[in-house]
N, C-alpha and C positions, 0 to 999 in steps of 0.2 A: 361033303361036296364043296361047301363054301370055303373051307380051309384050304382047298386046292386052288381056288380061283383067286383068292386074295394075294398070294405070292406072285401069281402071273400078272395081275393088275399092277402090283407094286413094281415089278421088273419092267413092265411096259412103260410105266410113268417115268422111271429113272432113265430108261433108254431115250424117251422123248426129250426129257430135260437135258440129257447129255448132248443130244444132237442139236438142240436149239442153243447154239453158242452165240446167237445174235444179241447184241446189246439193244435194249428197248430205247426209243428216243428219250424218254424221261430219265433214263439211267446214265446217259452219256455225260461225262464230266470233261469239260475243257479246262485244262490247267496251263497257265502261262501261254495262252494262245495256241495250244496244241492238244490233240487227242492221240496219245502215244500208241495205243493198241488198236488193232483192226476191230471194226464193229461186228465182224462176223467170225473172228478167230482165224480167218484165212486171208491170204493175199488176194488182191483183186486181179482181174484179167484186163490187160490194156486194150485188147480188141473190142471186148464188150464195153469197156469204158469209153472208147471212142464213139461207139454207136449210141450210148446213153448221152454222151457229151453233145453230139450233134442232133440227136433225136428231138424233134419238136414236141413230142408227147412224153419226153423224159426230162433230161437236164435242160435242154434247149439253151446251152451255154453260149452258143454263137449269137443269140439274140443280143447279147451285151458285150461279148469278147471277140477279138480277132486272133486267129491262129494262122500264121502265114502258110504253113504246110497244107492247110485245108482250103486255101483260096481257090484252087483249081477245081476242087470237087464239091465244094459247098458254097452256095450263094448267100448273100445278105448277112455278112458279119456285122455285129453291132460295134458301136464306139462309146458306149456308156461306161463300160468297165475297162480296165487296163488290158492291153494285149497280153497274151499268155505265152508268147514265144520265150523260151528260156526259163520258164517258171520253176522248173525242177532244179535249176542252178541257184535259185534264190531261196526257195522254201523247202523244208523237209516234208516227207509224206505226212507226218503228224500235224504239221501246220496247215497243209493243204486239206487234210481231213477235217480239221476244225473249221476252216473257212467254208467248206461245203456244208457241213452240218449246221452251223449258225454263224454267219459272217458278221452279225451284229456284235458279237463278243469282241472282235478286233476293232470294229468301226461302227459304233452305234448309229451313225448318220448314213450308212450305206443303204442303197435300195435293193441290193442283192437279197433274194429271199433265203430263209433258213430252209435248206432242203431236207433235213432230217430232224424235224421238231414238230411236236403236236400241240404244245401249249405256249401261251404268251404271245400269240400272233395277233396282229391288229387287222381289223376289218376283213376277215376271211369268211366268206359265205359258208354256211353249213355244208353245202354240196362239195366244197373243196377242202374241208378239214381233213387232217391226216398228213402224213409225210409226203413230200413231193417225190422223193426217191426212196427206194428200199436201202437197207444197210448194205446189201451186195452191190447195188448200183453206185453207192458212195465209194465203196472200196475199188470198184472197177474204174471209176473216174479218177480216183487218186492214182491208180496204176497207170492210166493213160497220161495224166498230167506229168507223171514221173518220166515219161519218154520225151517230154518237151524240154530239151536241153539246147543251150547255145551252140553255135557253130564253132 
């Protein structure tokens, strides 16, 4: 009986591993200021990305950045970070992904948090340890930022 169960367990383990195409935070490699491949193996969704971008319990990106197209529908845009209008004309998806994952790689003096990192963080209470965004949310925000092109 056990000889019948083992192949089934092995197949289930392989299926789970194959479906889990997400790159763990500790395995993300930023090379030359970019992360070339999707963290999930799939492209992000711009609509979900917009929701995570503005969501106060998700990215909360508007706390620091202005996006002109959102001024009518979202209040309280920040001025600490640069405006993100036309950001897709300046940076590639790979560069945007790296900035979201760990902005300190490009600018060690930035106050922007690392949104997809679990280690090497300063003064983070235990209750808040872990990534701020999921890998899918990172990809979704990258997709949304890709829609922010100049006129």
